[in-house]
C-alpha positions as CSV (number, residue, x, y, z in Angstrom):
1,M,2.2,4.8,9.7
2,E,0.3,6.1,12.7
3,K,1.0,9.8,11.5
4,I,0.0,8.9,8.0
5,C,-3.1,7.3,8.8
6,K,-4.1,10.0,11.2
7,Y,-3.3,12.6,8.4
8,L,-5.4,10.8,6.0
9,D,-8.3,10.5,8.6
10,L,-8.0,6.6,9.1
11,Q,-7.6,6.4,12.8
12,Y,-10.9,4.5,13.3
13,G,-10.1,1.3,11.3
14,T,-7.4,-1.3,11.3
15,I,-5.0,-2.1,8.3
16,T,-3.1,-5.2,8.4
17,F,0.5,-5.0,7.0
18,I,2.0,-8.5,6.1
19,F,5.7,-8.7,5.1
20,C,6.5,-11.7,3.1
21,D,8.9,-12.9,0.5
22,N,8.8,-12.9,-3.4
23,E,7.4,-16.6,-3.7
24,Y,4.5,-15.9,-1.4
25,I,3.5,-12.6,-3.2
26,K,3.8,-14.3,-6.6
27,E,1.4,-16.8,-5.4
28,L,-1.1,-14.1,-4.1
29,N,-0.6,-12.3,-7.5
30,R,-1.3,-15.4,-9.5
31,E,-4.3,-16.3,-7.6
32,Y,-5.9,-12.9,-7.2
33,R,-4.8,-10.9,-10.1
34,K,-3.9,-13.5,-12.7
35,K,-0.5,-12.2,-12.9
36,D,2.3,-15.0,-12.7
37,K,5.1,-12.9,-11.3
38,S,6.2,-11.5,-8.2
39,T,5.4,-7.9,-7.2
40,D,6.4,-5.6,-4.6
41,I,2.9,-4.9,-3.1
42,I,-0.5,-6.3,-3.0
43,T,-3.3,-4.5,-1.5
44,F,-6.8,-6.0,-0.5
45,A,-9.3,-3.2,0.5
46,Y,-12.3,-4.2,2.5
47,Q,-14.5,-1.1,2.6
48,D,-15.9,0.5,-0.4
49,A,-16.0,3.8,1.8
50,P,-12.9,3.4,4.1
51,F,-13.8,5.9,6.8
52,P,-15.9,4.1,9.4
53,E,-18.1,6.0,11.7
54,I,-16.5,7.9,14.4
55,G,-16.0,6.0,17.5
56,L,-16.1,2.7,15.9
57,K,-12.7,0.9,16.5
58,D,-11.1,-2.0,14.8
59,I,-13.1,-2.0,11.5
60,P,-10.9,-3.9,9.2
61,L,-9.9,-1.7,6.3
62,G,-7.6,-3.9,4.4
63,D,-4.4,-6.0,4.2
64,I,-1.1,-4.9,2.5
65,F,1.1,-7.5,1.7
66,I,4.8,-6.3,0.9
67,S,7.8,-8.4,-0.6
68,L,10.8,-7.5,1.4
69,E,12.7,-9.2,-1.2
70,K,11.3,-7.0,-3.9
71,A,11.5,-4.0,-1.7
72,L,15.2,-4.7,-1.4
73,D,16.0,-5.1,-5.0
74,Q,13.9,-2.0,-5.8
75,S,15.9,0.1,-3.1
76,E,19.0,-0.8,-4.9
77,E,17.7,-0.3,-8.6
78,Y,16.3,3.3,-7.5
79,E,19.1,3.9,-5.1
80,N,16.8,5.2,-2.4
81,G,17.7,2.9,0.5
82,F,15.7,-0.1,2.0
83,K,13.9,2.0,4.6
84,N,12.9,4.6,2.2
85,E,11.6,2.0,-0.2
86,I,9.5,0.3,2.7
87,Q,8.2,3.7,3.5
88,R,7.1,4.4,0.0
89,L,5.4,0.9,-0.3
90,L,3.4,1.4,3.0
91,I,2.2,4.9,1.7
92,H,1.4,3.2,-1.6
93,G,-0.7,0.6,-0.1
94,V,-2.5,3.0,2.3
95,L,-3.4,5.0,-0.8
96,H,-4.9,1.9,-2.4
97,I,-6.9,1.2,0.9
98,I,-8.5,4.6,0.7
99,G,-9.5,4.2,-3.1
100,F,-6.7,5.2,-5.3
101,D,-5.8,2.8,-8.2
102,H,-3.0,3.8,-10.5
103,E,-4.0,0.9,-12.9
104,K,-7.4,2.3,-14.0
105,S,-6.0,5.1,-16.3
106,R,-3.0,7.2,-16.6
107,E,-4.7,10.1,-15.1
108,D,-5.3,8.1,-12.0
109,E,-1.8,6.8,-11.8
110,I,-0.7,10.6,-11.9
111,K,-3.0,11.4,-9.2
112,M,-1.8,8.6,-6.9
113,M,2.0,9.5,-7.8
114,I,1.5,13.1,-6.7
115,R,-0.5,12.0,-3.4
116,E,2.2,9.4,-2.8
117,E,5.1,12.1,-3.1
118,E,3.4,14.5,-1.1
119,L,2.9,12.1,1.8
120,L,6.8,10.9,1.6
121,K,7.8,14.6,1.8
122,L,5.5,15.2,4.8
123,F,6.6,12.2,6.8
């Protein structure tokens, strides 16, 4: 994640990664997104402009919650391995932190998918 954040110029902020189970992420999804189901990842971005001034450290950029249960299920479904699925979800979450949002439009979804694939290939 350090390499990815450095590549995306996010070396001056802090992102918190929280790994949880399906039950916990379902509660978050219900409370904050009004969706009563488990999901693989939920991201809470804290900055509209995610790039703090150079020299400032530990500026909270956001929290990324990942359901390990969902990641395991998806790794089996997509046959890509658990480690690869976690890596994909971590990258996905960081992209949300810097402003990508695949739920806004199909065009935004495609942009995010392209960037996600680019980062996966790099790292």
